[in-house]
PyMOL commands that place a pseudoatom at each C-alpha (Angstrom):
pseudoatom trace, name=CA, resn=MET, resi=1, chain=A, elem=C, hetatm=0, pos=[0.000, 0.000, 0.000]
pseudoatom trace, name=CA, resn=VAL, resi=2, chain=A, elem=C, hetatm=0, pos=[1.470, 3.335, -1.068]
pseudoatom trace, name=CA, resn=LEU, resi=3, chain=A, elem=C, hetatm=0, pos=[0.518, 6.249, 1.189]
pseudoatom trace, name=CA, resn=LEU, resi=4, chain=A, elem=C, hetatm=0, pos=[0.541, 9.918, 0.256]
pseudoatom trace, name=CA, resn=SER, resi=5, chain=A, elem=C, hetatm=0, pos=[3.557, 10.462, 2.522]
pseudoatom trace, name=CA, resn=ASP, resi=6, chain=A, elem=C, hetatm=0, pos=[5.643, 8.283, 0.183]
pseudoatom trace, name=CA, resn=GLU, resi=7, chain=A, elem=C, hetatm=0, pos=[8.390, 10.384, -1.415]
pseudoatom trace, name=CA, resn=ARG, resi=8, chain=A, elem=C, hetatm=0, pos=[7.464, 8.982, -4.830]
pseudoatom trace, name=CA, resn=ILE, resi=9, chain=A, elem=C, hetatm=0, pos=[4.178, 10.907, -4.741]
pseudoatom trace, name=CA, resn=ALA, resi=10, chain=A, elem=C, hetatm=0, pos=[5.908, 14.234, -4.122]
pseudoatom trace, name=CA, resn=ALA, resi=11, chain=A, elem=C, hetatm=0, pos=[8.306, 13.446, -6.982]
pseudoatom trace, name=CA, resn=VAL, resi=12, chain=A, elem=C, hetatm=0, pos=[5.508, 13.359, -9.568]
pseudoatom trace, name=CA, resn=PRO, resi=13, chain=A, elem=C, hetatm=0, pos=[5.716, 16.551, -11.682]
pseudoatom trace, name=CA, resn=VAL, resi=14, chain=A, elem=C, hetatm=0, pos=[2.658, 18.765, -12.053]
pseudoatom trace, name=CA, resn=ARG, resi=15, chain=A, elem=C, hetatm=0, pos=[1.658, 20.328, -15.363]
pseudoatom trace, name=CA, resn=ASP, resi=16, chain=A, elem=C, hetatm=0, pos=[-1.609, 22.018, -14.513]
pseudoatom trace, name=CA, resn=CYS, resi=17, chain=A, elem=C, hetatm=0, pos=[-4.048, 22.109, -17.413]
pseudoatom trace, name=CA, resn=GLY, resi=18, chain=A, elem=C, hetatm=0, pos=[-5.816, 25.215, -16.110]
pseudoatom trace, name=CA, resn=GLU, resi=19, chain=A, elem=C, hetatm=0, pos=[-9.299, 23.741, -15.767]
pseudoatom trace, name=CA, resn=PRO, resi=20, chain=A, elem=C, hetatm=0, pos=[-11.588, 25.878, -13.596]
pseudoatom trace, name=CA, resn=LEU, resi=21, chain=A, elem=C, hetatm=0, pos=[-13.651, 24.724, -10.657]
pseudoatom trace, name=CA, resn=VAL, resi=22, chain=A, elem=C, hetatm=0, pos=[-17.382, 24.163, -11.067]
pseudoatom trace, name=CA, resn=ASP, resi=23, chain=A, elem=C, hetatm=0, pos=[-19.975, 24.099, -8.279]
pseudoatom trace, name=CA, resn=LEU, resi=24, chain=A, elem=C, hetatm=0, pos=[-21.867, 20.804, -8.484]
pseudoatom trace, name=CA, resn=ARG, resi=25, chain=A, elem=C, hetatm=0, pos=[-24.861, 22.354, -6.725]
pseudoatom trace, name=CA, resn=THR, resi=26, chain=A, elem=C, hetatm=0, pos=[-25.460, 24.540, -9.790]
pseudoatom trace, name=CA, resn=VAL, resi=27, chain=A, elem=C, hetatm=0, pos=[-25.389, 21.714, -12.320]
pseudoatom trace, name=CA, resn=GLY, resi=28, chain=A, elem=C, hetatm=0, pos=[-28.620, 20.142, -11.136]
pseudoatom trace, name=CA, resn=GLU, resi=29, chain=A, elem=C, hetatm=0, pos=[-27.787, 16.468, -11.666]
pseudoatom trace, name=CA, resn=PHE, resi=30, chain=A, elem=C, hetatm=0, pos=[-25.635, 15.758, -8.620]
pseudoatom trace, name=CA, resn=ASP, resi=31, chain=A, elem=C, hetatm=0, pos=[-26.600, 14.767, -5.087]
pseudoatom trace, name=CA, resn=VAL, resi=32, chain=A, elem=C, hetatm=0, pos=[-24.529, 17.041, -2.813]
pseudoatom trace, name=CA, resn=ASP, resi=33, chain=A, elem=C, hetatm=0, pos=[-24.465, 16.316, 0.920]
pseudoatom trace, name=CA, resn=ASP, resi=34, chain=A, elem=C, hetatm=0, pos=[-23.987, 19.316, 3.207]
pseudoatom trace, name=CA, resn=ARG, resi=35, chain=A, elem=C, hetatm=0, pos=[-22.261, 17.683, 6.189]
pseudoatom trace, name=CA, resn=GLN, resi=36, chain=A, elem=C, hetatm=0, pos=[-18.924, 19.265, 5.198]
pseudoatom trace, name=CA, resn=ALA, resi=37, chain=A, elem=C, hetatm=0, pos=[-20.463, 22.509, 3.979]
pseudoatom trace, name=CA, resn=ASP, resi=38, chain=A, elem=C, hetatm=0, pos=[-18.421, 25.689, 4.439]
pseudoatom trace, name=CA, resn=PRO, resi=39, chain=A, elem=C, hetatm=0, pos=[-19.643, 29.290, 4.136]
pseudoatom trace, name=CA, resn=ASP, resi=40, chain=A, elem=C, hetatm=0, pos=[-17.989, 29.813, 0.744]
pseudoatom trace, name=CA, resn=GLY, resi=41, chain=A, elem=C, hetatm=0, pos=[-19.203, 26.549, -0.760]
pseudoatom trace, name=CA, resn=TRP, resi=42, chain=A, elem=C, hetatm=0, pos=[-15.768, 25.177, -1.600]
pseudoatom trace, name=CA, resn=TYR, resi=43, chain=A, elem=C, hetatm=0, pos=[-16.803, 21.668, -0.545]
pseudoatom trace, name=CA, resn=ALA, resi=44, chain=A, elem=C, hetatm=0, pos=[-19.181, 21.408, -3.523]
pseudoatom trace, name=CA, resn=GLN, resi=45, chain=A, elem=C, hetatm=0, pos=[-16.633, 22.428, -6.155]
pseudoatom trace, name=CA, resn=VAL, resi=46, chain=A, elem=C, hetatm=0, pos=[-14.429, 20.252, -8.366]
pseudoatom trace, name=CA, resn=ARG, resi=47, chain=A, elem=C, hetatm=0, pos=[-12.480, 20.718, -11.577]
pseudoatom trace, name=CA, resn=ILE, resi=48, chain=A, elem=C, hetatm=0, pos=[-14.817, 20.790, -14.540]
pseudoatom trace, name=CA, resn=GLY, resi=49, chain=A, elem=C, hetatm=0, pos=[-13.230, 17.628, -15.938]
pseudoatom trace, name=CA, resn=VAL, resi=50, chain=A, elem=C, hetatm=0, pos=[-13.904, 15.851, -12.644]
pseudoatom trace, name=CA, resn=ALA, resi=51, chain=A, elem=C, hetatm=0, pos=[-17.581, 16.768, -12.945]
pseudoatom trace, name=CA, resn=GLY, resi=52, chain=A, elem=C, hetatm=0, pos=[-17.679, 15.031, -16.322]
pseudoatom trace, name=CA, resn=ARG, resi=53, chain=A, elem=C, hetatm=0, pos=[-16.093, 11.919, -14.879]
pseudoatom trace, name=CA, resn=LEU, resi=54, chain=A, elem=C, hetatm=0, pos=[-18.593, 11.909, -12.026]
pseudoatom trace, name=CA, resn=ARG, resi=55, chain=A, elem=C, hetatm=0, pos=[-21.380, 11.928, -14.611]
pseudoatom trace, name=CA, resn=ALA, resi=56, chain=A, elem=C, hetatm=0, pos=[-19.855, 8.833, -16.203]
pseudoatom trace, name=CA, resn=ALA, resi=57, chain=A, elem=C, hetatm=0, pos=[-19.604, 7.146, -12.793]
pseudoatom trace, name=CA, resn=GLN, resi=58, chain=A, elem=C, hetatm=0, pos=[-23.233, 8.020, -12.023]
pseudoatom trace, name=CA, resn=ARG, resi=59, chain=A, elem=C, hetatm=0, pos=[-24.395, 6.485, -15.294]
pseudoatom trace, name=CA, resn=ALA, resi=60, chain=A, elem=C, hetatm=0, pos=[-22.512, 3.275, -14.484]
pseudoatom trace, name=CA, resn=LEU, resi=61, chain=A, elem=C, hetatm=0, pos=[-24.397, 2.693, -11.223]
pseudoatom trace, name=CA, resn=PRO, resi=62, chain=A, elem=C, hetatm=0, pos=[-27.243, 0.182, -11.039]
pseudoatom trace, name=CA, resn=ALA, resi=63, chain=A, elem=C, hetatm=0, pos=[-30.726, 1.615, -11.556]
pseudoatom trace, name=CA, resn=GLY, resi=64, chain=A, elem=C, hetatm=0, pos=[-31.938, 3.631, -8.588]
pseudoatom trace, name=CA, resn=TYR, resi=65, chain=A, elem=C, hetatm=0, pos=[-28.499, 4.297, -7.067]
pseudoatom trace, name=CA, resn=ARG, resi=66, chain=A, elem=C, hetatm=0, pos=[-27.014, 7.779, -6.769]
pseudoatom trace, name=CA, resn=LEU, resi=67, chain=A, elem=C, hetatm=0, pos=[-23.549, 9.109, -6.059]
pseudoatom trace, name=CA, resn=VAL, resi=68, chain=A, elem=C, hetatm=0, pos=[-23.503, 11.481, -3.084]
pseudoatom trace, name=CA, resn=LEU, resi=69, chain=A, elem=C, hetatm=0, pos=[-20.728, 14.091, -2.966]
pseudoatom trace, name=CA, resn=VAL, resi=70, chain=A, elem=C, hetatm=0, pos=[-19.563, 14.849, 0.569]
pseudoatom trace, name=CA, resn=GLU, resi=71, chain=A, elem=C, hetatm=0, pos=[-16.515, 16.979, -0.220]
pseudoatom trace, name=CA, resn=GLY, resi=72, chain=A, elem=C, hetatm=0, pos=[-14.617, 18.143, -3.262]
pseudoatom trace, name=CA, resn=TYR, resi=73, chain=A, elem=C, hetatm=0, pos=[-12.198, 21.066, -3.241]
pseudoatom trace, name=CA, resn=ARG, resi=74, chain=A, elem=C, hetatm=0, pos=[-10.517, 21.987, 0.053]
pseudoatom trace, name=CA, resn=PRO, resi=75, chain=A, elem=C, hetatm=0, pos=[-8.476, 25.213, 0.470]
pseudoatom trace, name=CA, resn=PRO, resi=76, chain=A, elem=C, hetatm=0, pos=[-4.738, 24.600, 1.054]
pseudoatom trace, name=CA, resn=GLU, resi=77, chain=A, elem=C, hetatm=0, pos=[-4.802, 26.543, 4.320]
pseudoatom trace, name=CA, resn=LEU, resi=78, chain=A, elem=C, hetatm=0, pos=[-7.462, 24.222, 5.658]
pseudoatom trace, name=CA, resn=GLN, resi=79, chain=A, elem=C, hetatm=0, pos=[-5.533, 21.143, 4.562]
pseudoatom trace, name=CA, resn=GLU, resi=80, chain=A, elem=C, hetatm=0, pos=[-2.483, 22.426, 6.425]
pseudoatom trace, name=CA, resn=ARG, resi=81, chain=A, elem=C, hetatm=0, pos=[-4.514, 22.944, 9.573]
pseudoatom trace, name=CA, resn=TYR, resi=82, chain=A, elem=C, hetatm=0, pos=[-6.123, 19.515, 9.381]
pseudoatom trace, name=CA, resn=PHE, resi=83, chain=A, elem=C, hetatm=0, pos=[-2.774, 17.785, 8.912]
pseudoatom trace, name=CA, resn=ALA, resi=84, chain=A, elem=C, hetatm=0, pos=[-1.093, 19.659, 11.765]
pseudoatom trace, name=CA, resn=GLU, resi=85, chain=A, elem=C, hetatm=0, pos=[-3.984, 18.849, 14.093]
pseudoatom trace, name=CA, resn=HIS, resi=86, chain=A, elem=C, hetatm=0, pos=[-3.913, 15.141, 13.257]
pseudoatom trace, name=CA, resn=VAL, resi=87, chain=A, elem=C, hetatm=0, pos=[-0.134, 14.985, 13.670]
pseudoatom trace, name=CA, resn=GLY, resi=88, chain=A, elem=C, hetatm=0, pos=[-0.629, 16.566, 17.084]
pseudoatom trace, name=CA, resn=PHE, resi=89, chain=A, elem=C, hetatm=0, pos=[-3.288, 13.999, 17.959]
pseudoatom trace, name=CA, resn=LEU, resi=90, chain=A, elem=C, hetatm=0, pos=[-1.081, 11.072, 16.948]
pseudoatom trace, name=CA, resn=THR, resi=91, chain=A, elem=C, hetatm=0, pos=[1.948, 12.502, 18.731]
pseudoatom trace, name=CA, resn=GLY, resi=92, chain=A, elem=C, hetatm=0, pos=[-0.068, 12.597, 21.933]
pseudoatom trace, name=CA, resn=ARG, resi=93, chain=A, elem=C, hetatm=0, pos=[-1.542, 9.141, 21.389]
pseudoatom trace, name=CA, resn=TYR, resi=94, chain=A, elem=C, hetatm=0, pos=[1.775, 7.480, 20.556]
pseudoatom trace, name=CA, resn=PRO, resi=95, chain=A, elem=C, hetatm=0, pos=[4.450, 9.277, 22.603]
pseudoatom trace, name=CA, resn=GLY, resi=96, chain=A, elem=C, hetatm=0, pos=[7.958, 8.403, 21.501]
pseudoatom trace, name=CA, resn=LEU, resi=97, chain=A, elem=C, hetatm=0, pos=[6.963, 7.472, 17.950]
pseudoatom trace, name=CA, resn=PRO, resi=98, chain=A, elem=C, hetatm=0, pos=[9.553, 8.970, 15.558]
pseudoatom trace, name=CA, resn=ALA, resi=99, chain=A, elem=C, hetatm=0, pos=[8.354, 12.033, 13.652]
pseudoatom trace, name=CA, resn=ALA, resi=100, chain=A, elem=C, hetatm=0, pos=[8.722, 10.266, 10.305]
pseudoatom trace, name=CA, resn=LEU, resi=101, chain=A, elem=C, hetatm=0, pos=[6.423, 7.461, 11.451]
pseudoatom trace, name=CA, resn=VAL, resi=102, chain=A, elem=C, hetatm=0, pos=[3.918, 9.947, 12.858]
pseudoatom trace, name=CA, resn=ARG, resi=103, chain=A, elem=C, hetatm=0, pos=[3.845, 11.659, 9.465]
pseudoatom trace, name=CA, resn=GLU, resi=104, chain=A, elem=C, hetatm=0, pos=[3.370, 8.338, 7.688]
pseudoatom trace, name=CA, resn=ARG, resi=105, chain=A, elem=C, hetatm=0, pos=[0.594, 7.278, 10.043]
pseudoatom trace, name=CA, resn=ALA, resi=106, chain=A, elem=C, hetatm=0, pos=[-1.104, 10.667, 9.752]
pseudoatom trace, name=CA, resn=SER, resi=107, chain=A, elem=C, hetatm=0, pos=[-1.141, 10.383, 5.963]
pseudoatom trace, name=CA, resn=ALA, resi=108, chain=A, elem=C, hetatm=0, pos=[-3.450, 7.376, 6.209]
pseudoatom trace, name=CA, resn=TYR, resi=109, chain=A, elem=C, hetatm=0, pos=[-6.139, 9.868, 7.248]
pseudoatom trace, name=CA, resn=ILE, resi=110, chain=A, elem=C, hetatm=0, pos=[-5.059, 13.439, 6.390]
pseudoatom trace, name=CA, resn=ALA, resi=111, chain=A, elem=C, hetatm=0, pos=[-2.765, 13.971, 3.406]
pseudoatom trace, name=CA, resn=PRO, resi=112, chain=A, elem=C, hetatm=0, pos=[0.444, 16.006, 3.781]
pseudoatom trace, name=CA, resn=PRO, resi=113, chain=A, elem=C, hetatm=0, pos=[-0.454, 19.483, 2.454]
pseudoatom trace, name=CA, resn=GLU, resi=114, chain=A, elem=C, hetatm=0, pos=[2.146, 19.548, -0.328]
pseudoatom trace, name=CA, resn=VAL, resi=115, chain=A, elem=C, hetatm=0, pos=[0.682, 16.456, -2.041]
pseudoatom trace, name=CA, resn=ALA, resi=116, chain=A, elem=C, hetatm=0, pos=[-2.934, 16.511, -0.826]
pseudoatom trace, name=CA, resn=PRO, resi=117, chain=A, elem=C, hetatm=0, pos=[-5.498, 15.683, -3.547]
pseudoatom trace, name=CA, resn=HIS, resi=118, chain=A, elem=C, hetatm=0, pos=[-8.423, 17.793, -2.295]
pseudoatom trace, name=CA, resn=PRO, resi=119, chain=A, elem=C, hetatm=0, pos=[-6.698, 21.199, -2.704]
pseudoatom trace, name=CA, resn=THR, resi=120, chain=A, elem=C, hetatm=0, pos=[-6.192, 20.407, -6.409]
pseudoatom trace, name=CA, resn=GLY, resi=121, chain=A, elem=C, hetatm=0, pos=[-9.909, 20.129, -7.094]
pseudoatom trace, name=CA, resn=GLY, resi=122, chain=A, elem=C, hetatm=0, pos=[-9.263, 16.624, -8.407]
pseudoatom trace, name=CA, resn=ALA, resi=123, chain=A, elem=C, hetatm=0, pos=[-10.471, 14.621, -5.408]
pseudoatom trace, name=CA, resn=VAL, resi=124, chain=A, elem=C, hetatm=0, pos=[-13.925, 13.762, -4.119]
pseudoatom trace, name=CA, resn=ASP, resi=125, chain=A, elem=C, hetatm=0, pos=[-15.270, 12.075, -1.030]
pseudoatom trace, name=CA, resn=VAL, resi=126, chain=A, elem=C, hetatm=0, pos=[-18.386, 10.185, -2.085]
pseudoatom trace, name=CA, resn=THR, resi=127, chain=A, elem=C, hetatm=0, pos=[-20.878, 7.636, -0.859]
pseudoatom trace, name=CA, resn=LEU, resi=128, chain=A, elem=C, hetatm=0, pos=[-24.021, 6.020, -2.273]
pseudoatom trace, name=CA, resn=ARG, resi=129, chain=A, elem=C, hetatm=0, pos=[-27.753, 6.561, -1.970]
pseudoatom trace, name=CA, resn=GLY, resi=130, chain=A, elem=C, hetatm=0, pos=[-29.843, 3.475, -2.615]
pseudoatom trace, name=CA, resn=PRO, resi=131, chain=A, elem=C, hetatm=0, pos=[-33.112, 2.975, -4.505]
pseudoatom trace, name=CA, resn=ASP, resi=132, chain=A, elem=C, hetatm=0, pos=[-35.101, 3.540, -1.305]
pseudoatom trace, name=CA, resn=GLY, resi=133, chain=A, elem=C, hetatm=0, pos=[-33.646, 7.044, -0.991]
pseudoatom trace, name=CA, resn=SER, resi=134, chain=A, elem=C, hetatm=0, pos=[-31.505, 6.352, 2.058]
pseudoatom trace, name=CA, resn=LEU, resi=135, chain=A, elem=C, hetatm=0, pos=[-27.722, 6.393, 2.283]
pseudoatom trace, name=CA, resn=CYS, resi=136, chain=A, elem=C, hetatm=0, pos=[-26.160, 2.977, 1.839]
pseudoatom trace, name=CA, resn=TRP, resi=137, chain=A, elem=C, hetatm=0, pos=[-24.245, 1.634, 4.828]
pseudoatom trace, name=CA, resn=MET, resi=138, chain=A, elem=C, hetatm=0, pos=[-20.650, 1.187, 3.728]
pseudoatom trace, name=CA, resn=GLY, resi=139, chain=A, elem=C, hetatm=0, pos=[-19.222, -0.302, 6.930]
pseudoatom trace, name=CA, resn=THR, resi=140, chain=A, elem=C, hetatm=0, pos=[-18.159, 3.021, 8.477]
pseudoatom trace, name=CA, resn=GLU, resi=141, chain=A, elem=C, hetatm=0, pos=[-19.216, 6.622, 8.286]
pseudoatom trace, name=CA, resn=VAL, resi=142, chain=A, elem=C, hetatm=0, pos=[-17.498, 8.772, 5.667]
pseudoatom trace, name=CA, resn=ASN, resi=143, chain=A, elem=C, hetatm=0, pos=[-14.272, 10.145, 7.178]
pseudoatom trace, name=CA, resn=ALA, resi=144, chain=A, elem=C, hetatm=0, pos=[-13.939, 7.541, 9.924]
pseudoatom trace, name=CA, resn=SER, resi=145, chain=A, elem=C, hetatm=0, pos=[-10.306, 7.373, 11.011]
pseudoatom trace, name=CA, resn=PRO, resi=146, chain=A, elem=C, hetatm=0, pos=[-8.303, 4.137, 11.176]
pseudoatom trace, name=CA, resn=GLU, resi=147, chain=A, elem=C, hetatm=0, pos=[-8.051, 4.571, 14.936]
pseudoatom trace, name=CA, resn=GLU, resi=148, chain=A, elem=C, hetatm=0, pos=[-11.773, 4.977, 15.593]
pseudoatom trace, name=CA, resn=SER, resi=149, chain=A, elem=C, hetatm=0, pos=[-12.905, 2.343, 13.076]
pseudoatom trace, name=CA, resn=ASP, resi=150, chain=A, elem=C, hetatm=0, pos=[-10.310, -0.330, 13.880]
pseudoatom trace, name=CA, resn=GLY, resi=151, chain=A, elem=C, hetatm=0, pos=[-9.216, -0.126, 10.262]
pseudoatom trace, name=CA, resn=ALA, resi=152, chain=A, elem=C, hetatm=0, pos=[-12.699, -0.726, 8.826]
pseudoatom trace, name=CA, resn=CYS, resi=153, chain=A, elem=C, hetatm=0, pos=[-12.300, 2.514, 6.842]
pseudoatom trace, name=CA, resn=TYR, resi=154, chain=A, elem=C, hetatm=0, pos=[-9.732, 0.773, 4.635]
pseudoatom trace, name=CA, resn=THR, resi=155, chain=A, elem=C, hetatm=0, pos=[-11.360, 0.013, 1.286]
pseudoatom trace, name=CA, resn=ASP, resi=156, chain=A, elem=C, hetatm=0, pos=[-10.593, -3.711, 1.447]
pseudoatom trace, name=CA, resn=ALA, resi=157, chain=A, elem=C, hetatm=0, pos=[-11.080, -4.060, 5.213]
pseudoatom trace, name=CA, resn=PRO, resi=158, chain=A, elem=C, hetatm=0, pos=[-12.096, -7.609, 6.221]
pseudoatom trace, name=CA, resn=ASN, resi=159, chain=A, elem=C, hetatm=0, pos=[-14.053, -6.510, 9.312]
pseudoatom trace, name=CA, resn=ILE, resi=160, chain=A, elem=C, hetatm=0, pos=[-17.223, -5.288, 7.586]
pseudoatom trace, name=CA, resn=THR, resi=161, chain=A, elem=C, hetatm=0, pos=[-20.466, -7.043, 6.668]
pseudoatom trace, name=CA, resn=ALA, resi=162, chain=A, elem=C, hetatm=0, pos=[-21.145, -8.698, 3.340]
pseudoatom trace, name=CA, resn=GLY, resi=163, chain=A, elem=C, hetatm=0, pos=[-23.726, -6.009, 2.582]
pseudoatom trace, name=CA, resn=SER, resi=164, chain=A, elem=C, hetatm=0, pos=[-21.250, -3.199, 3.181]
pseudoatom trace, name=CA, resn=ARG, resi=165, chain=A, elem=C, hetatm=0, pos=[-18.665, -4.968, 1.065]
pseudoatom trace, name=CA, resn=ALA, resi=166, chain=A, elem=C, hetatm=0, pos=[-21.189, -5.269, -1.768]
pseudoatom trace, name=CA, resn=ASN, resi=167, chain=A, elem=C, hetatm=0, pos=[-21.936, -1.541, -1.512]
pseudoatom trace, name=CA, resn=ARG, resi=168, chain=A, elem=C, hetatm=0, pos=[-18.238, -0.730, -1.694]
pseudoatom trace, name=CA, resn=THR, resi=169, chain=A, elem=C, hetatm=0, pos=[-17.904, -2.980, -4.727]
pseudoatom trace, name=CA, resn=THR, resi=170, chain=A, elem=C, hetatm=0, pos=[-20.749, -1.108, -6.425]
pseudoatom trace, name=CA, resn=LEU, resi=171, chain=A, elem=C, hetatm=0, pos=[-19.075, 2.220, -5.691]
pseudoatom trace, name=CA, resn=ARG, resi=172, chain=A, elem=C, hetatm=0, pos=[-15.668, 0.984, -6.823]
pseudoatom trace, name=CA, resn=ALA, resi=173, chain=A, elem=C, hetatm=0, pos=[-17.012, -0.274, -10.148]
pseudoatom trace, name=CA, resn=ALA, resi=174, chain=A, elem=C, hetatm=0, pos=[-18.760, 3.009, -10.939]
pseudoatom trace, name=CA, resn=MET, resi=175, chain=A, elem=C, hetatm=0, pos=[-15.838, 5.209, -9.957]
pseudoatom trace, name=CA, resn=GLY, resi=176, chain=A, elem=C, hetatm=0, pos=[-13.544, 3.018, -12.033]
pseudoatom trace, name=CA, resn=VAL, resi=177, chain=A, elem=C, hetatm=0, pos=[-15.710, 3.709, -15.077]
pseudoatom trace, name=CA, resn=GLY, resi=178, chain=A, elem=C, hetatm=0, pos=[-15.159, 7.405, -14.362]
pseudoatom trace, name=CA, resn=GLY, resi=179, chain=A, elem=C, hetatm=0, pos=[-11.388, 6.880, -14.336]
pseudoatom trace, name=CA, resn=PHE, resi=180, chain=A, elem=C, hetatm=0, pos=[-10.931, 7.611, -10.631]
pseudoatom trace, name=CA, resn=VAL, resi=181, chain=A, elem=C, hetatm=0, pos=[-8.419, 5.907, -8.344]
pseudoatom trace, name=CA, resn=ASN, resi=182, chain=A, elem=C, hetatm=0, pos=[-9.108, 5.117, -4.710]
pseudoatom trace, name=CA, resn=TYR, resi=183, chain=A, elem=C, hetatm=0, pos=[-6.953, 5.943, -1.711]
pseudoatom trace, name=CA, resn=PRO, resi=184, chain=A, elem=C, hetatm=0, pos=[-6.853, 2.495, -0.076]
pseudoatom trace, name=CA, resn=THR, resi=185, chain=A, elem=C, hetatm=0, pos=[-7.158, 3.686, 3.521]
pseudoatom trace, name=CA, resn=GLU, resi=186, chain=A, elem=C, hetatm=0, pos=[-10.454, 5.471, 2.748]
pseudoatom trace, name=CA, resn=TRP, resi=187, chain=A, elem=C, hetatm=0, pos=[-13.257, 3.738, 0.865]
pseudoatom trace, name=CA, resn=TRP, resi=188, chain=A, elem=C, hetatm=0, pos=[-14.917, 7.123, 0.149]
pseudoatom trace, name=CA, resn=HIS, resi=189, chain=A, elem=C, hetatm=0, pos=[-11.904, 8.970, -1.294]
pseudoatom trace, name=CA, resn=TRP, resi=190, chain=A, elem=C, hetatm=0, pos=[-11.413, 9.009, -5.077]
pseudoatom trace, name=CA, resn=SER, resi=191, chain=A, elem=C, hetatm=0, pos=[-9.275, 11.202, -7.276]
pseudoatom trace, name=CA, resn=VAL, resi=192, chain=A, elem=C, hetatm=0, pos=[-8.239, 11.863, -10.833]
pseudoatom trace, name=CA, resn=GLY, resi=193, chain=A, elem=C, hetatm=0, pos=[-5.640, 14.083, -12.449]
pseudoatom trace, name=CA, resn=GLU, resi=194, chain=A, elem=C, hetatm=0, pos=[-3.562, 14.853, -9.351]
pseudoatom trace, name=CA, resn=ARG, resi=195, chain=A, elem=C, hetatm=0, pos=[-0.263, 13.361, -8.178]
pseudoatom trace, name=CA, resn=TYR, resi=196, chain=A, elem=C, hetatm=0, pos=[-1.594, 10.231, -6.495]
pseudoatom trace, name=CA, resn=TRP, resi=197, chain=A, elem=C, hetatm=0, pos=[-3.673, 9.381, -9.557]
pseudoatom trace, name=CA, resn=ALA, resi=198, chain=A, elem=C, hetatm=0, pos=[-0.649, 9.992, -11.780]
pseudoatom trace, name=CA, resn=PHE, resi=199, chain=A, elem=C, hetatm=0, pos=[1.496, 7.660, -9.672]
pseudoatom trace, name=CA, resn=VAL, resi=200, chain=A, elem=C, hetatm=0, pos=[-1.089, 4.857, -9.547]
pseudoatom trace, name=CA, resn=THR, resi=201, chain=A, elem=C, hetatm=0, pos=[-1.927, 5.020, -13.249]
pseudoatom trace, name=CA, resn=GLY, resi=202, chain=A, elem=C, hetatm=0, pos=[1.625, 5.554, -14.449]
pseudoatom trace, name=CA, resn=ALA, resi=203, chain=A, elem=C, hetatm=0, pos=[0.875, 8.913, -16.045]
pseudoatom trace, name=CA, resn=GLY, resi=204, chain=A, elem=C, hetatm=0, pos=[3.972, 10.986, -16.639]
pseudoatom trace, name=CA, resn=SER, resi=205, chain=A, elem=C, hetatm=0, pos=[2.665, 13.985, -14.712]
pseudoatom trace, name=CA, resn=ALA, resi=206, chain=A, elem=C, hetatm=0, pos=[-0.311, 15.334, -12.811]
pseudoatom trace, name=CA, resn=ARG, resi=207, chain=A, elem=C, hetatm=0, pos=[-2.860, 17.486, -14.663]
pseudoatom trace, name=CA, resn=TYR, resi=208, chain=A, elem=C, hetatm=0, pos=[-4.111, 19.220, -11.539]
pseudoatom trace, name=CA, resn=GLY, resi=209, chain=A, elem=C, hetatm=0, pos=[-1.966, 21.174, -9.104]
pseudoatom trace, name=CA, resn=ARG, resi=210, chain=A, elem=C, hetatm=0, pos=[-2.861, 22.916, -5.878]
pseudoatom trace, name=CA, resn=LEU, resi=211, chain=A, elem=C, hetatm=0, pos=[-5.335, 25.794, -6.224]
pseudoatom trace, name=CA, resn=ALA, resi=212, chain=A, elem=C, hetatm=0, pos=[-5.363, 28.769, -3.869]
pseudoatom trace, name=CA, resn=ALA, resi=213, chain=A, elem=C, hetatm=0, pos=[-8.724, 29.734, -2.396]
pseudoatom trace, name=CA, resn=ALA, resi=214, chain=A, elem=C, hetatm=0, pos=[-9.698, 33.345, -3.030]
pseudoatom trace, name=CA, resn=ARG, resi=215, chain=A, elem=C, hetatm=0, pos=[-11.538, 33.744, 0.261]
pseudoatom trace, name=CA, resn=GLY, resi=216, chain=A, elem=C, hetatm=0, pos=[-11.017, 33.030, 3.953]
pseudoatom trace, name=CA, resn=ILE, resi=217, chain=A, elem=C, hetatm=0, pos=[-11.752, 29.762, 5.731]
pseudoatom trace, name=CA, resn=ASP, resi=218, chain=A, elem=C, hetatm=0, pos=[-13.419, 30.978, 8.924]
pseudoatom trace, name=CA, resn=GLY, resi=219, chain=A, elem=C, hetatm=0, pos=[-16.326, 28.789, 9.918]
pseudoatom trace, name=CA, resn=ILE, resi=220, chain=A, elem=C, hetatm=0, pos=[-15.249, 25.704, 7.955]
pseudoatom trace, name=CA, resn=PRO, resi=221, chain=A, elem=C, hetatm=0, pos=[-16.141, 22.553, 9.942]
pseudoatom trace, name=CA, resn=PRO, resi=222, chain=A, elem=C, hetatm=0, pos=[-13.648, 20.408, 11.899]
pseudoatom trace, name=CA, resn=PRO, resi=223, chain=A, elem=C, hetatm=0, pos=[-11.096, 18.233, 10.054]
pseudoatom trace, name=CA, resn=ARG, resi=224, chain=A, elem=C, hetatm=0, pos=[-12.420, 15.031, 8.501]
pseudoatom trace, name=CA, resn=GLY, resi=225, chain=A, elem=C, hetatm=0, pos=[-10.654, 12.817, 5.997]
pseudoatom trace, name=CA, resn=THR, resi=226, chain=A, elem=C, hetatm=0, pos=[-7.841, 12.865, 3.481]
for i in range(1, 226): cmd.bond("trace and resi %d" % i, "trace and resi %d" % (i + 1))
show_as sticks, trace
zoom trace
């Protein structure tokens, strides 16, 4: 398993294609959850090419199922805060653990800011809504940490029910049609175009680099997920 703290991820060159962000709430065909909503609406935005790939993933789902976007773009300043807070949490939980191992362990939940997928606009946290209109149970809540879920947040975790595993398989198949790659410690996290995607797929470079938010981040909810 390659984590985002791996030096090979940081070594991937970025050649940003210049695609703008688009707000999925304005498109009308996406199910956007507001649990990670921020005052400026960054959570609902993704690169325009990502929106197209999400459409392809949605079409690949079985009849009656819907993709639910929980979070897309995340401002770099917020990513930095989330990572620092989780490093602090792990340092307190595992006193004496070398800093390099703390960083590696932290990256299973919050990506190091310099390589984080969300600030590129190329990553999404998603779940599924079933034919009955309710959210599908995927074995953990979106953004459950490895510590609190006993590792059940890992995409291929063995300690989940057969029903949850089937739901994850449904999600994986659809997101694969859209060309997304999964971060294996988080069943909900999928990305395309950024460094992790480039490394996994063997692309020569990333298409999406980090984007700076134009507005402040006051009032954005507490840190959750890569």
